[in-house]
C-alpha positions as CSV (number, residue, x, y, z in Angstrom):
1,M,37.5,66.2,96.0
2,F,39.7,63.2,95.2
3,F,37.4,61.8,92.6
4,E,37.1,65.2,90.9
5,K,40.9,65.4,90.5
6,V,41.0,61.9,89.1
7,L,38.2,62.7,86.7
8,I,40.0,65.9,85.6
9,G,43.2,63.9,85.1
10,I,41.4,61.3,83.0
11,I,39.8,64.0,80.9
12,V,43.2,65.7,80.3
13,V,44.8,62.4,79.3
14,L,41.9,61.7,76.8
15,I,42.1,65.2,75.3
16,G,45.9,64.8,74.9
17,F,45.4,61.4,73.2
18,L,42.8,62.9,70.9
19,V,45.1,65.8,69.9
20,A,47.9,63.4,69.2
21,V,45.7,61.2,66.9
22,L,44.3,64.2,65.1
23,A,47.8,65.6,64.6
24,H,49.0,62.3,63.1
25,I,46.0,62.1,60.8
26,T,46.5,65.7,59.7
27,Y,50.2,65.2,59.0
28,D,49.8,62.0,57.1
29,T,46.9,63.4,55.0
30,F,47.7,67.0,54.3
31,I,51.3,67.8,55.2
32,R,53.3,64.7,54.6
33,E,55.0,64.7,51.2
34,H,53.9,61.9,48.9
35,I,55.8,60.5,45.9
36,T,54.6,61.6,42.5
37,S,56.1,58.9,40.3
38,G,58.1,55.7,40.7
39,V,58.5,52.0,39.9
40,V,55.7,49.5,40.7
41,T,57.2,47.0,43.2
42,A,54.0,45.0,44.0
43,K,50.4,44.6,43.0
44,W,47.5,42.8,44.6
45,H,43.8,42.5,44.6
46,Q,41.6,42.8,47.7
47,V,38.3,41.0,47.3
48,A,35.1,42.6,48.5
49,Y,34.0,41.7,52.0
50,T,31.5,42.6,54.7
51,S,32.3,43.4,58.3
52,I,30.1,43.8,61.3
53,V,30.5,46.8,63.6
54,M,28.7,47.6,66.8
55,V,26.8,50.9,66.6
56,P,25.5,52.7,69.8
57,A,21.7,53.0,69.9
58,G,20.8,54.8,73.1
59,K,22.1,52.7,76.0
60,I,22.8,49.6,73.9
61,F,24.9,48.6,70.9
62,I,23.5,46.9,67.9
63,P,25.3,45.1,65.1
64,A,25.5,46.8,61.7
65,T,27.0,45.5,58.5
66,Q,29.5,47.5,56.5
67,Y,30.4,46.6,52.9
68,H,33.9,47.1,51.6
69,P,34.1,46.9,47.8
70,E,36.9,45.2,46.0
71,R,40.1,47.2,45.6
72,W,43.2,47.0,43.3
73,W,46.5,48.0,44.9
74,L,49.9,49.0,43.6
75,T,53.0,49.6,45.7
76,V,55.2,52.2,44.2
77,R,58.8,53.0,45.1
78,G,59.9,56.6,44.2
79,T,61.7,59.5,45.7
80,L,60.4,62.6,47.5
81,R,61.3,66.1,46.4
82,N,64.2,66.2,48.8
83,G,65.7,63.0,47.3
84,T,64.7,60.6,50.1
85,P,63.5,57.2,48.8
86,D,60.0,56.2,49.8
87,E,57.5,53.5,49.1
88,E,53.7,53.8,49.2
89,S,50.7,51.8,48.3
90,F,47.7,53.2,46.4
91,T,44.4,52.0,45.1
92,F,43.7,52.2,41.3
93,N,40.8,51.3,39.0
94,K,40.7,47.8,37.6
95,D,41.6,48.8,34.0
96,F,44.8,50.6,35.0
97,W,45.7,47.8,37.5
98,D,45.3,45.2,34.7
99,K,47.5,47.2,32.3
100,T,50.3,47.8,34.9
101,Q,53.0,45.2,35.6
102,V,55.6,45.0,38.4
103,G,58.6,47.0,37.2
104,D,56.6,49.6,35.2
105,T,57.3,53.2,35.9
106,I,54.1,55.2,36.6
107,T,53.2,58.9,37.3
108,L,50.7,59.4,40.1
């Protein structure tokens, strides 16, 4: 009886944690307002790399490689519709990244 209550408590906590994570992802992806234009404050290039993740295969975990292509980032400072200042980083294609300099105003 005691172990059943502990197990139910653990399941409730895990479900609550899952709901909180999904709510955060949903808010940041679909609901949160993003800037639509602003001034470029930083730019950087992330080289391609490979990482190793452990993937479950039955009762064991096996290593699997995951390739991450190179990315070109720009950080843009702008304002939201309500006038609040905000700063976000975005990835762009190499051609646009090459043409854009810190201090340029861009529309997203």
